[in-house]
N, CA, C and O atoms as a GROMACS GRO file, in nm:
protein
  632
    1UNK      N    1   7.571  10.006  10.653
    1UNK     CA    2   7.633   9.886  10.548
    1UNK      C    3   7.461   9.772  10.608
    1UNK      O    4   7.400   9.790  10.714
    2UNK      N    5   7.431   9.680  10.514
    2UNK     CA    6   7.294   9.622  10.533
    2UNK      C    7   7.350   9.515  10.600
    2UNK      O    8   7.454   9.459  10.566
    3UNK      N    9   7.252   9.472  10.736
    3UNK     CA   10   7.262   9.391  10.782
    3UNK      C   11   7.292   9.224  10.683
    3UNK      O   12   7.250   9.220  10.568
    4UNK      N   13   7.361   9.108  10.739
    4UNK     CA   14   7.406   9.026  10.674
    4UNK      C   15   7.306   8.899  10.740
    4UNK      O   16   7.247   8.934  10.842
    5UNK      N   17   7.283   8.780  10.703
    5UNK     CA   18   7.222   8.697  10.728
    5UNK      C   19   7.325   8.561  10.725
    5UNK      O   20   7.444   8.576  10.696
    6UNK      N   21   7.269   8.427  10.757
    6UNK     CA   22   7.320   8.296  10.702
    6UNK      C   23   7.317   8.318  10.570
    6UNK      O   24   7.408   8.258  10.513
    7UNK      N   25   7.241   8.386  10.490
    7UNK     CA   26   7.189   8.354  10.404
    7UNK      C   27   7.220   8.451  10.327
    7UNK      O   28   7.132   8.484  10.248
    8UNK      N   29   7.389   8.551  10.322
    8UNK     CA   30   7.409   8.692  10.241
    8UNK      C   31   7.371   8.680  10.116
    8UNK      O   32   7.315   8.778  10.068
    9UNK      N   33   7.391   8.555  10.025
    9UNK     CA   34   7.408   8.557   9.925
    9UNK      C   35   7.234   8.600   9.856
    9UNK      O   36   7.215   8.679   9.763
   10UNK      N   37   7.163   8.548   9.905
   10UNK     CA   38   7.006   8.606   9.898
   10UNK      C   39   6.987   8.767   9.901
   10UNK      O   40   6.917   8.826   9.818
   11UNK      N   41   7.044   8.819   9.983
   11UNK     CA   42   7.074   8.941   9.986
   11UNK      C   43   7.093   9.062   9.896
   11UNK      O   44   7.034   9.163   9.855
   12UNK      N   45   7.258   8.969   9.883
   12UNK     CA   46   7.354   9.014   9.790
   12UNK      C   47   7.265   8.999   9.636
   12UNK      O   48   7.278   9.092   9.556
   13UNK      N   49   7.190   8.902   9.604
   13UNK     CA   50   7.111   8.873   9.470
   13UNK      C   51   6.982   8.979   9.476
   13UNK      O   52   6.928   9.007   9.369
   14UNK      N   53   6.944   9.024   9.569
   14UNK     CA   54   6.818   9.094   9.573
   14UNK      C   55   6.839   9.191   9.522
   14UNK      O   56   6.780   9.239   9.424
   15UNK      N   57   6.980   9.260   9.620
   15UNK     CA   58   7.024   9.415   9.589
   15UNK      C   59   7.051   9.433   9.487
   15UNK      O   60   7.002   9.531   9.433
   16UNK      N   61   7.147   9.343   9.410
   16UNK     CA   62   7.190   9.340   9.282
   16UNK      C   63   7.080   9.342   9.209
   16UNK      O   64   7.075   9.461   9.175
   17UNK      N   65   7.002   9.298   9.169
   17UNK     CA   66   6.836   9.308   9.129
   17UNK      C   67   6.752   9.407   9.113
   17UNK      O   68   6.693   9.442   9.011
   18UNK      N   69   6.748   9.450   9.220
   18UNK     CA   70   6.685   9.554   9.258
   18UNK      C   71   6.734   9.752   9.198
   18UNK      O   72   6.661   9.850   9.189
   19UNK      N   73   6.880   9.738   9.170
   19UNK     CA   74   6.964   9.810   9.119
   19UNK      C   75   7.019   9.778   9.003
   19UNK      O   76   7.130   9.825   8.976
   20UNK      N   77   6.951   9.693   8.912
   20UNK     CA   78   6.954   9.636   8.777
   20UNK      C   79   7.103   9.661   8.728
   20UNK      O   80   7.126   9.739   8.636
   21UNK      N   81   7.224   9.577   8.809
   21UNK     CA   82   7.311   9.545   8.822
   21UNK      C   83   7.365   9.420   8.814
   21UNK      O   84   7.316   9.334   8.886
   22UNK      N   85   7.456   9.392   8.740
   22UNK     CA   86   7.515   9.273   8.688
   22UNK      C   87   7.677   9.260   8.747
   22UNK      O   88   7.762   9.341   8.710
   23UNK      N   89   7.699   9.182   8.814
   23UNK     CA   90   7.815   9.103   8.885
   23UNK      C   91   7.876   9.005   8.822
   23UNK      O   92   7.811   8.912   8.776
   24UNK      N   93   8.032   9.014   8.810
   24UNK     CA   94   8.110   8.866   8.806
   24UNK      C   95   8.190   8.872   8.944
   24UNK      O   96   8.183   8.957   9.032
   25UNK      N   97   8.276   8.744   8.936
   25UNK     CA   98   8.354   8.682   9.032
   25UNK      C   99   8.493   8.664   8.969
   25UNK      O  100   8.498   8.584   8.875
   26UNK      N  101   8.566   8.704   8.993
   26UNK     CA  102   8.717   8.685   8.958
   26UNK      C  103   8.821   8.603   9.118
   26UNK      O  104   8.878   8.675   9.199
   27UNK      N  105   8.821   8.464   9.128
   27UNK     CA  106   8.879   8.386   9.202
   27UNK      C  107   8.975   8.317   9.170
   27UNK      O  108   8.994   8.248   9.070
   28UNK      N  109   9.073   8.348   9.314
   28UNK     CA  110   9.178   8.277   9.326
   28UNK      C  111   9.146   8.122   9.444
   28UNK      O  112   9.097   8.013   9.414
   29UNK      N  113   9.198   8.174   9.585
   29UNK     CA  114   9.194   8.113   9.669
   29UNK      C  115   9.049   8.036   9.665
   29UNK      O  116   9.044   7.913   9.669
   30UNK      N  117   8.922   8.124   9.657
   30UNK     CA  118   8.785   8.020   9.682
   30UNK      C  119   8.764   7.937   9.604
   30UNK      O  120   8.710   7.837   9.650
   31UNK      N  121   8.798   7.938   9.443
   31UNK     CA  122   8.814   7.834   9.354
   31UNK      C  123   8.633   7.812   9.318
   31UNK      O  124   8.567   7.708   9.331
   32UNK      N  125   8.596   7.924   9.280
   32UNK     CA  126   8.458   7.929   9.206
   32UNK      C  127   8.310   7.955   9.397
   32UNK      O  128   8.189   7.979   9.397
   33UNK      N  129   8.385   7.938   9.489
   33UNK     CA  130   8.264   7.940   9.536
   33UNK      C  131   8.217   8.101   9.588
   33UNK      O  132   8.179   8.069   9.700
   34UNK      N  133   8.206   8.172   9.585
   34UNK     CA  134   8.164   8.273   9.538
   34UNK      C  135   8.037   8.294   9.439
   34UNK      O  136   7.920   8.324   9.465
   35UNK      N  137   8.095   8.271   9.326
   35UNK     CA  138   8.017   8.211   9.223
   35UNK      C  139   7.874   8.114   9.273
   35UNK      O  140   7.752   8.131   9.275
   36UNK      N  141   7.962   8.011   9.307
   36UNK     CA  142   7.888   7.929   9.328
   36UNK      C  143   7.747   7.958   9.456
   36UNK      O  144   7.643   7.895   9.437
   37UNK      N  145   7.753   8.018   9.533
   37UNK     CA  146   7.706   8.045   9.650
   37UNK      C  147   7.548   8.174   9.562
   37UNK      O  148   7.428   8.176   9.587
   38UNK      N  149   7.614   8.239   9.486
   38UNK     CA  150   7.567   8.329   9.441
   38UNK      C  151   7.455   8.239   9.319
   38UNK      O  152   7.335   8.268   9.314
   39UNK      N  153   7.506   8.148   9.243
   39UNK     CA  154   7.399   8.104   9.165
   39UNK      C  155   7.310   7.959   9.261
   39UNK      O  156   7.251   7.858   9.221
   40UNK      N  157   7.329   7.995   9.353
   40UNK     CA  158   7.252   7.875   9.490
   40UNK      C  159   7.106   7.955   9.457
   40UNK      O  160   7.004   7.885   9.461
   41UNK      N  161   7.092   8.101   9.425
   41UNK     CA  162   6.957   8.191   9.459
   41UNK      C  163   6.874   8.211   9.359
   41UNK      O  164   6.893   8.309   9.287
   42UNK      N  165   6.777   8.133   9.337
   42UNK     CA  166   6.686   8.131   9.264
   42UNK      C  167   6.717   8.286   9.206
   42UNK      O  168   6.730   8.388   9.275
   43UNK      N  169   6.724   8.274   9.062
   43UNK     CA  170   6.681   8.422   9.001
   43UNK      C  171   6.787   8.473   8.970
   43UNK      O  172   6.770   8.575   8.903
   44UNK      N  173   6.946   8.432   9.000
   44UNK     CA  174   7.061   8.472   9.010
   44UNK      C  175   7.099   8.521   8.898
   44UNK      O  176   7.186   8.608   8.901
   45UNK      N  177   7.031   8.468   8.741
   45UNK     CA  178   7.061   8.478   8.593
   45UNK      C  179   7.069   8.617   8.584
   45UNK      O  180   7.158   8.667   8.515
   46UNK      N  181   6.964   8.708   8.663
   46UNK     CA  182   6.978   8.820   8.642
   46UNK      C  183   7.055   8.897   8.653
   46UNK      O  184   7.057   9.000   8.584
   47UNK      N  185   7.156   8.863   8.759
   47UNK     CA  186   7.288   8.936   8.795
   47UNK      C  187   7.405   8.881   8.798
   47UNK      O  188   7.501   8.934   8.855
   48UNK      N  189   7.409   8.767   8.737
   48UNK     CA  190   7.478   8.688   8.704
   48UNK      C  191   7.510   8.615   8.640
   48UNK      O  192   7.484   8.496   8.659
   49UNK      N  193   7.610   8.679   8.490
   49UNK     CA  194   7.620   8.583   8.356
   49UNK      C  195   7.762   8.490   8.392
   49UNK      O  196   7.772   8.376   8.346
   50UNK      N  197   7.837   8.531   8.450
   50UNK     CA  198   7.978   8.457   8.405
   50UNK      C  199   8.080   8.483   8.505
   50UNK      O  200   8.118   8.598   8.527
   51UNK      N  201   8.144   8.345   8.589
   51UNK     CA  202   8.266   8.446   8.674
   51UNK      C  203   8.391   8.358   8.622
   51UNK      O  204   8.389   8.283   8.524
   52UNK      N  205   8.476   8.378   8.690
   52UNK     CA  206   8.638   8.356   8.645
   52UNK      C  207   8.745   8.297   8.764
   52UNK      O  208   8.777   8.359   8.865
   53UNK      N  209   8.789   8.171   8.728
   53UNK     CA  210   8.849   8.137   8.819
   53UNK      C  211   8.982   8.156   8.811
   53UNK      O  212   8.997   8.038   8.780
   54UNK      N  213   9.098   8.199   8.812
   54UNK     CA  214   9.195   8.235   8.781
   54UNK      C  215   9.308   8.177   8.849
   54UNK      O  216   9.391   8.267   8.850
   55UNK      N  217   9.352   8.085   8.900
   55UNK     CA  218   9.394   8.018   9.017
   55UNK      C  219   9.545   8.041   9.027
   55UNK      O  220   9.603   8.077   9.130
   56UNK      N  221   9.624   8.006   8.859
   56UNK     CA  222   9.738   8.048   8.826
   56UNK      C  223   9.796   8.200   8.788
   56UNK      O  224   9.726   8.274   8.718
   57UNK      N  225   9.888   8.230   8.822
   57UNK     CA  226   9.947   8.382   8.762
   57UNK      C  227   9.917   8.374   8.610
   57UNK      O  228   9.825   8.452   8.585
   58UNK      N  229   9.954   8.316   8.512
   58UNK     CA  230   9.910   8.317   8.378
   58UNK      C  231   9.822   8.305   8.357
   58UNK      O  232   9.806   8.324   8.236
   59UNK      N  233   9.691   8.269   8.430
   59UNK     CA  234   9.561   8.312   8.446
   59UNK      C  235   9.454   8.429   8.447
   59UNK      O  236   9.347   8.463   8.395
   60UNK      N  237   9.576   8.480   8.564
   60UNK     CA  238   9.532   8.608   8.612
   60UNK      C  239   9.542   8.727   8.537
   60UNK      O  240   9.466   8.824   8.533
   61UNK      N  241   9.701   8.692   8.450
   61UNK     CA  242   9.727   8.749   8.321
   61UNK      C  243   9.650   8.751   8.198
   61UNK      O  244   9.612   8.859   8.152
   62UNK      N  245   9.628   8.664   8.152
   62UNK     CA  246   9.532   8.649   8.032
   62UNK      C  247   9.379   8.663   8.034
   62UNK      O  248   9.300   8.700   7.948
   63UNK      N  249   9.363   8.622   8.161
   63UNK     CA  250   9.207   8.640   8.165
   63UNK      C  251   9.174   8.765   8.207
   63UNK      O  252   9.103   8.834   8.134
   64UNK      N  253   9.227   8.821   8.348
   64UNK     CA  254   9.163   8.954   8.374
   64UNK      C  255   9.236   9.082   8.369
   64UNK      O  256   9.201   9.196   8.401
   65UNK      N  257   9.352   9.031   8.319
   65UNK     CA  258   9.443   9.177   8.232
   65UNK      C  259   9.546   9.197   8.317
   65UNK      O  260   9.633   9.272   8.272
   66UNK      N  261   9.572   9.134   8.471
   66UNK     CA  262   9.665   9.154   8.584
   66UNK      C  263   9.780   9.159   8.541
   66UNK      O  264   9.822   9.057   8.486
   67UNK      N  265   9.886   9.301   8.552
   67UNK     CA  266   9.982   9.274   8.513
   67UNK      C  267  10.083   9.201   8.566
   67UNK      O  268  10.089   9.174   8.686
   68UNK      N  269  10.193   9.153   8.457
   68UNK     CA  270  10.302   9.112   8.488
   68UNK      C  271  10.388   9.142   8.589
   68UNK      O  272  10.441   9.070   8.674
   69UNK      N  273  10.397   9.273   8.564
   69UNK     CA  274  10.514   9.340   8.682
   69UNK      C  275  10.408   9.359   8.814
   69UNK      O  276  10.475   9.382   8.915
   70UNK      N  277  10.309   9.357   8.833
   70UNK     CA  278  10.221   9.362   8.974
   70UNK      C  279  10.260   9.246   9.029
   70UNK      O  280  10.301   9.247   9.145
   71UNK      N  281  10.256   9.127   8.956
   71UNK     CA  282  10.278   9.015   9.023
   71UNK      C  283  10.435   8.983   9.025
   71UNK      O  284  10.456   8.965   9.145
   72UNK      N  285  10.499   8.975   8.990
   72UNK     CA  286  10.643   8.993   9.025
   72UNK      C  287  10.712   9.136   9.105
   72UNK      O  288  10.833   9.147   9.127
   73UNK      N  289  10.644   9.204   9.130
   73UNK     CA  290  10.654   9.319   9.262
   73UNK      C  291  10.582   9.301   9.345
   73UNK      O  292  10.638   9.283   9.453
   74UNK      N  293  10.486   9.297   9.348
   74UNK     CA  294  10.366   9.270   9.456
   74UNK      C  295  10.326   9.116   9.502
   74UNK      O  296  10.295   9.098   9.620
   75UNK      N  297  10.327   9.024   9.425
   75UNK     CA  298  10.297   8.910   9.454
   75UNK      C  299  10.140   8.902   9.379
   75UNK      O  300  10.077   8.995   9.329
   76UNK      N  301  10.110   8.797   9.386
   76UNK     CA  302   9.984   8.700   9.360
   76UNK      C  303   9.877   8.717   9.472
   76UNK      O  304   9.756   8.706   9.453
   77UNK      N  305   9.949   8.752   9.618
   77UNK     CA  306   9.866   8.779   9.720
   77UNK      C  307   9.897   8.936   9.800
   77UNK      O  308   9.959   8.971   9.900
   78UNK      N  309   9.819   9.005   9.696
   78UNK     CA  310   9.860   9.138   9.767
   78UNK      C  311   9.760   9.229   9.734
   78UNK      O  312   9.686   9.162   9.662
   79UNK      N  313   9.721   9.322   9.740
   79UNK     CA  314   9.602   9.484   9.758
   79UNK      C  315   9.627   9.491   9.610
   79UNK      O  316   9.529   9.482   9.535
   80UNK      N  317   9.741   9.504   9.562
   80UNK     CA  318   9.768   9.549   9.416
   80UNK      C  319   9.692   9.460   9.320
   80UNK      O  320   9.625   9.503   9.226
   81UNK      N  321   9.708   9.333   9.352
   81UNK     CA  322   9.644   9.208   9.230
   81UNK      C  323   9.499   9.222   9.293
   81UNK      O  324   9.417   9.294   9.236
   82UNK      N  325   9.461   9.148   9.419
   82UNK     CA  326   9.310   9.207   9.403
   82UNK      C  327   9.270   9.313   9.321
   82UNK      O  328   9.217   9.274   9.217
   83UNK      N  329   9.278   9.439   9.334
   83UNK     CA  330   9.247   9.513   9.278
   83UNK      C  331   9.240   9.510   9.090
   83UNK      O  332   9.140   9.529   9.021
   84UNK      N  333   9.354   9.485   9.054
   84UNK     CA  334   9.377   9.456   8.947
   84UNK      C  335   9.282   9.335   8.884
   84UNK      O  336   9.229   9.338   8.773
   85UNK      N  337   9.275   9.228   8.981
   85UNK     CA  338   9.147   9.095   8.930
   85UNK      C  339   8.995   9.146   8.927
   85UNK      O  340   8.908   9.103   8.851
   86UNK      N  341   8.978   9.258   9.033
   86UNK     CA  342   8.818   9.339   9.022
   86UNK      C  343   8.819   9.418   8.897
   86UNK      O  344   8.704   9.446   8.862
   87UNK      N  345   8.916   9.464   8.814
   87UNK     CA  346   8.930   9.552   8.773
   87UNK      C  347   8.919   9.472   8.612
   87UNK      O  348   8.865   9.486   8.502
   88UNK      N  349   8.985   9.406   8.665
   88UNK     CA  350   8.992   9.323   8.481
   88UNK      C  351   8.851   9.233   8.450
   88UNK      O  352   8.811   9.191   8.341
   89UNK      N  353   8.792   9.219   8.585
   89UNK     CA  354   8.668   9.072   8.583
   89UNK      C  355   8.602   9.180   8.541
   89UNK      O  356   8.594   9.171   8.419
   90UNK      N  357   8.540   9.300   8.587
   90UNK     CA  358   8.486   9.322   8.526
   90UNK      C  359   8.457   9.409   8.355
   90UNK      O  360   8.371   9.421   8.268
   91UNK      N  361   8.562   9.441   8.381
   91UNK     CA  362   8.590   9.467   8.203
   91UNK      C  363   8.586   9.324   8.097
   91UNK      O  364   8.540   9.332   7.983
   92UNK      N  365   8.628   9.226   8.140
   92UNK     CA  366   8.614   9.116   8.065
   92UNK      C  367   8.474   9.069   8.072
   92UNK      O  368   8.460   9.007   7.966
   93UNK      N  369   8.398   9.065   8.116
   93UNK     CA  370   8.256   9.034   8.184
   93UNK      C  371   8.169   9.094   8.094
   93UNK      O  372   8.076   9.045   8.030
   94UNK      N  373   8.226   9.243   8.098
   94UNK     CA  374   8.125   9.378   8.068
   94UNK      C  375   7.998   9.430   8.219
   94UNK      O  376   7.902   9.504   8.239
   95UNK      N  377   8.071   9.346   8.279
   95UNK     CA  378   7.986   9.377   8.411
   95UNK      C  379   7.982   9.537   8.506
   95UNK      O  380   8.070   9.620   8.484
   96UNK      N  381   7.876   9.563   8.604
   96UNK     CA  382   7.889   9.696   8.677
   96UNK      C  383   7.991   9.636   8.792
   96UNK      O  384   8.064   9.726   8.832
   97UNK      N  385   8.017   9.516   8.852
   97UNK     CA  386   8.074   9.533   8.961
   97UNK      C  387   8.149   9.385   8.945
   97UNK      O  388   8.095   9.289   8.890
   98UNK      N  389   8.279   9.382   9.000
   98UNK     CA  390   8.326   9.249   9.006
   98UNK      C  391   8.377   9.204   9.136
   98UNK      O  392   8.477   9.264   9.175
   99UNK      N  393   8.338   9.129   9.198
   99UNK     CA  394   8.422   9.069   9.324
   99UNK      C  395   8.536   8.953   9.314
   99UNK      O  396   8.516   8.836   9.281
  100UNK      N  397   8.694   9.031   9.359
  100UNK     CA  398   8.781   8.951   9.370
  100UNK      C  399   8.856   8.934   9.486
  100UNK      O  400   8.875   9.009   9.582
  101UNK      N  401   8.914   8.761   9.447
  101UNK     CA  402   8.945   8.685   9.574
  101UNK      C  403   9.102   8.646   9.539
  101UNK      O  404   9.134   8.596   9.431
  102UNK      N  405   9.189   8.675   9.638
  102UNK     CA  406   9.330   8.619   9.643
  102UNK      C  407   9.406   8.600   9.733
  102UNK      O  408   9.442   8.709   9.778
  103UNK      N  409   9.456   8.512   9.790
  103UNK     CA  410   9.484   8.422   9.945
  103UNK      C  411   9.528   8.348   9.934
  103UNK      O  412   9.539   8.300   9.821
  104UNK      N  413   9.580   8.286  10.043
  104UNK     CA  414   9.693   8.173  10.126
  104UNK      C  415   9.556   8.094  10.201
  104UNK      O  416   9.499   8.137  10.302
  105UNK      N  417   9.523   7.986  10.136
  105UNK     CA  418   9.442   7.917  10.236
  105UNK      C  419   9.494   7.777  10.298
  105UNK      O  420   9.418   7.700  10.358
  106UNK      N  421   9.631   7.752  10.276
  106UNK     CA  422   9.691   7.662  10.339
  106UNK      C  423   9.696   7.550  10.286
  106UNK      O  424   9.649   7.537  10.173
  107UNK      N  425   9.745   7.458  10.342
  107UNK     CA  426   9.791   7.469  10.497
  107UNK      C  427   9.900   7.472  10.482
  107UNK      O  428   9.954   7.396  10.563
  108UNK      N  429  10.005   7.549  10.385
  108UNK     CA  430  10.171   7.610  10.402
  108UNK      C  431  10.125   7.728  10.358
  108UNK      O  432  10.014   7.750  10.309
  109UNK      N  433  10.259   7.843  10.387
  109UNK     CA  434  10.271   7.946  10.378
  109UNK      C  435  10.305   7.911  10.222
  109UNK      O  436  10.346   7.800  10.185
  110UNK      N  437  10.284   8.004  10.150
  110UNK     CA  438  10.305   8.066   9.996
  110UNK      C  439  10.422   8.138  10.011
  110UNK      O  440  10.415   8.242  10.077
  111UNK      N  441  10.518   8.108   9.967
  111UNK     CA  442  10.624   8.244   9.892
  111UNK      C  443  10.642   8.311  10.032
  111UNK      O  444  10.672   8.429  10.012
  112UNK      N  445  10.637   8.289  10.142
  112UNK     CA  446  10.664   8.349  10.257
  112UNK      C  447  10.507   8.456  10.345
  112UNK      O  448  10.478   8.503  10.454
  113UNK      N  449  10.450   8.443  10.203
  113UNK     CA  450  10.286   8.507  10.284
  113UNK      C  451  10.196   8.386  10.390
  113UNK      O  452  10.172   8.266  10.371
  114UNK      N  453  10.168   8.456  10.476
  114UNK     CA  454  10.147   8.351  10.600
  114UNK      C  455   9.946   8.298  10.537
  114UNK      O  456   9.856   8.359  10.478
  115UNK      N  457   9.961   8.157  10.593
  115UNK     CA  458   9.827   8.123  10.588
  115UNK      C  459   9.752   8.198  10.640
  115UNK      O  460   9.772   8.243  10.753
  116UNK      N  461   9.623   8.234  10.545
  116UNK     CA  462   9.527   8.278  10.570
  116UNK      C  463   9.494   8.433  10.577
  116UNK      O  464   9.400   8.501  10.619
  117UNK      N  465   9.621   8.458  10.515
  117UNK     CA  466   9.630   8.583  10.433
  117UNK      C  467   9.506   8.588  10.303
  117UNK      O  468   9.515   8.511  10.206
  118UNK      N  469   9.381   8.700  10.319
  118UNK     CA  470   9.345   8.682  10.230
  118UNK      C  471   9.321   8.825  10.183
  118UNK      O  472   9.306   8.898  10.281
  119UNK      N  473   9.307   8.912  10.027
  119UNK     CA  474   9.329   9.008   9.996
  119UNK      C  475   9.169   9.011   9.927
  119UNK      O  476   9.184   8.950   9.821
  120UNK      N  477   9.039   9.049   9.935
  120UNK     CA  478   8.957   9.084   9.858
  120UNK      C  479   8.914   9.222   9.808
  120UNK      O  480   8.902   9.324   9.876
  121UNK      N  481   8.893   9.207   9.674
  121UNK     CA  482   8.888   9.333   9.559
  121UNK      C  483   8.731   9.329   9.551
  121UNK      O  484   8.663   9.228   9.561
  122UNK      N  485   8.675   9.490   9.527
  122UNK     CA  486   8.550   9.532   9.461
  122UNK      C  487   8.576   9.622   9.363
  122UNK      O  488   8.611   9.738   9.385
  123UNK      N  489   8.558   9.571   9.248
  123UNK     CA  490   8.542   9.720   9.129
  123UNK      C  491   8.366   9.719   9.153
  123UNK      O  492   8.293   9.620   9.154
  124UNK      N  493   8.335   9.833   9.166
  124UNK     CA  494   8.202   9.865   9.177
  124UNK      C  495   8.155  10.019   9.152
  124UNK      O  496   8.208  10.097   9.231
  125UNK      N  497   8.062  10.079   9.055
  125UNK     CA  498   8.070  10.265   9.051
  125UNK      C  499   8.191  10.288   8.982
  125UNK      O  500   8.227  10.405   8.967
  126UNK      N  501   8.247  10.214   8.948
  126UNK     CA  502   8.396  10.308   8.858
  126UNK      C  503   8.486  10.307   8.967
  126UNK      O  504   8.583  10.382   8.957
  127UNK      N  505   8.475  10.235   9.074
  127UNK     CA  506   8.578  10.255   9.201
  127UNK      C  507   8.599  10.149   9.250
  127UNK      O  508   8.505  10.071   9.267
  128UNK      N  509   8.758  10.108   9.296
  128UNK     CA  510   8.832  10.022   9.343
  128UNK      C  511   8.833   9.996   9.508
  128UNK      O  512   8.897  10.065   9.587
  129UNK      N  513   8.781   9.925   9.529
  129UNK     CA  514   8.831   9.895   9.717
  129UNK      C  515   8.894   9.742   9.747
  129UNK      O  516   8.850   9.644   9.686
  130UNK      N  517   8.988   9.731   9.834
  130UNK     CA  518   9.042   9.633   9.857
  130UNK      C  519   9.054   9.606  10.039
  130UNK      O  520   9.113   9.688  10.110
  131UNK      N  521   8.997   9.493  10.090
  131UNK     CA  522   9.029   9.438  10.181
  131UNK      C  523   9.123   9.356  10.231
  131UNK      O  524   9.168   9.261  10.168
  132UNK      N  525   9.158   9.386  10.342
  132UNK     CA  526   9.285   9.263  10.359
  132UNK      C  527   9.238   9.208  10.494
  132UNK      O  528   9.210   9.279  10.591
  133UNK      N  529   9.229   9.039  10.490
  133UNK     CA  530   9.205   9.017  10.610
  133UNK      C  531   9.317   8.882  10.625
  133UNK      O  532   9.388   8.826  10.541
  134UNK      N  533   9.291   8.849  10.828
  134UNK     CA  534   9.408   8.706  10.844
  134UNK      C  535   9.301   8.636  10.918
  134UNK      O  536   9.272   8.660  11.035
  135UNK      N  537   9.229   8.521  10.820
  135UNK     CA  538   9.156   8.457  10.890
  135UNK      C  539   9.260   8.325  10.888
  135UNK      O  540   9.362   8.305  10.821
  136UNK      N  541   9.176   8.225  11.013
  136UNK     CA  542   9.241   8.088  11.076
  136UNK      C  543   9.156   7.991  11.092
  136UNK      O  544   9.050   8.007  11.152
  137UNK      N  545   9.195   7.871  11.036
  137UNK     CA  546   9.148   7.751  11.020
  137UNK      C  547   9.205   7.669  10.901
  137UNK      O  548   9.297   7.706  10.827
  138UNK      N  549   9.142   7.566  10.894
  138UNK     CA  550   9.186   7.514  10.809
  138UNK      C  551   9.135   7.525  10.676
  138UNK      O  552   9.047   7.605  10.646
  139UNK      N  553   9.188   7.448  10.595
  139UNK     CA  554   9.182   7.566  10.436
  139UNK      C  555   9.017   7.559  10.426
  139UNK      O  556   8.964   7.669  10.410
  140UNK      N  557   8.945   7.468  10.433
  140UNK     CA  558   8.791   7.472  10.409
  140UNK      C  559   8.775   7.615  10.482
  140UNK      O  560   8.717   7.711  10.431
  141UNK      N  561   8.830   7.614  10.596
  141UNK     CA  562   8.747   7.703  10.687
  141UNK      C  563   8.782   7.868  10.643
  141UNK      O  564   8.701   7.960  10.646
  142UNK      N  565   8.916   7.878  10.604
  142UNK     CA  566   8.929   7.979  10.560
  142UNK      C  567   8.888   8.046  10.431
  142UNK      O  568   8.866   8.167  10.427
  143UNK      N  569   8.880   7.973  10.335
  143UNK     CA  570   8.793   7.967  10.203
  143UNK      C  571   8.651   8.008  10.256
  143UNK      O  572   8.596   8.106  10.205
  144UNK      N  573   8.595   7.943  10.351
  144UNK     CA  574   8.473   7.993  10.337
  144UNK      C  575   8.443   8.119  10.398
  144UNK      O  576   8.371   8.203  10.343
  145UNK      N  577   8.505   8.138  10.529
  145UNK     CA  578   8.567   8.287  10.606
  145UNK      C  579   8.530   8.392  10.429
  145UNK      O  580   8.434   8.461  10.396
  146UNK      N  581   8.643   8.358  10.364
  146UNK     CA  582   8.668   8.455  10.244
  146UNK      C  583   8.554   8.476  10.149
  146UNK      O  584   8.542   8.572  10.074
  147UNK      N  585   8.483   8.386  10.160
  147UNK     CA  586   8.362   8.372  10.056
  147UNK      C  587   8.297   8.461  10.110
  147UNK      O  588   8.288   8.567  10.048
  148UNK      N  589   8.239   8.451  10.225
  148UNK     CA  590   8.166   8.504  10.306
  148UNK      C  591   8.180   8.656  10.303
  148UNK      O  592   8.092   8.733  10.264
  149UNK      N  593   8.341   8.703  10.365
  149UNK     CA  594   8.317   8.838  10.365
  149UNK      C  595   8.334   8.887  10.245
  149UNK      O  596   8.334   9.010  10.244
  150UNK      N  597   8.349   8.839  10.143
  150UNK     CA  598   8.340   8.910   9.963
  150UNK      C  599   8.220   8.929   9.944
  150UNK      O  600   8.189   8.992   9.842
  151UNK      N  601   8.107   8.878  10.041
  151UNK     CA  602   7.972   8.858   9.965
  151UNK      C  603   7.911   9.015  10.067
  151UNK      O  604   7.840   9.107  10.027
  152UNK      N  605   7.975   8.990  10.212
  152UNK     CA  606   7.978   9.101  10.272
  152UNK      C  607   7.981   9.247  10.219
  152UNK      O  608   7.894   9.334  10.220
  153UNK      N  609   8.154   9.248  10.155
  153UNK     CA  610   8.189   9.395  10.080
  153UNK      C  611   8.096   9.419  10.013
  153UNK      O  612   8.039   9.527  10.028
  154UNK      N  613   8.037   9.298   9.890
  154UNK     CA  614   7.934   9.372   9.790
  154UNK      C  615   7.817   9.432   9.855
  154UNK      O  616   7.750   9.504   9.782
  155UNK      N  617   7.780   9.418   9.972
  155UNK     CA  618   7.669   9.438  10.038
  155UNK      C  619   7.722   9.615  10.106
  155UNK      O  620   7.663   9.723  10.110
  156UNK      N  621   7.848   9.572  10.148
  156UNK     CA  622   7.864   9.716  10.200
  156UNK      C  623   7.881   9.864  10.093
  156UNK      O  624   7.854   9.982  10.114
  157UNK      N  625   7.933   9.798   9.987
  157UNK     CA  626   7.910   9.900   9.896
  157UNK      C  627   7.857   9.952   9.783
  157UNK      O  628   7.885  10.053   9.719
  158UNK      N  629   7.714   9.804   9.759
  158UNK     CA  630   7.624   9.836   9.681
  158UNK      C  631   7.509   9.962   9.710
  158UNK      O  632   7.422   9.987   9.626
   0.00000   0.00000   0.00000
């Protein structure tokens, strides 16, 4: 795994450029934060063309192709949903990779899911990886932690 700094997004963009890869984002609880961090980097347009904010189940289904059965059986905040979001985001954007995030940022539990439970999925090199996280703190802190871990996950597998 490559070293991360406070400016992880700079490293992500440079690594993607060096590999001539296009990435997209499929975000739920982070609401576009990952895309925002990527586009903060000058020259990000070489590796990032579009991203998706799919905050509700209907958007996950219609934009990313998440199966309604998956959402019913496993919930929007699940390993299975994160995987389908990542795969569907890459397909929808015609991208080489997609980082996807779904979770409960709080302040309240959601359908019995604890605050801070986040799944981050990554589709890259035709494989899908999903990691489960349990963050703590305020809503903003949980979202920021999820964003940082998503960027680190890209670096881990790129």
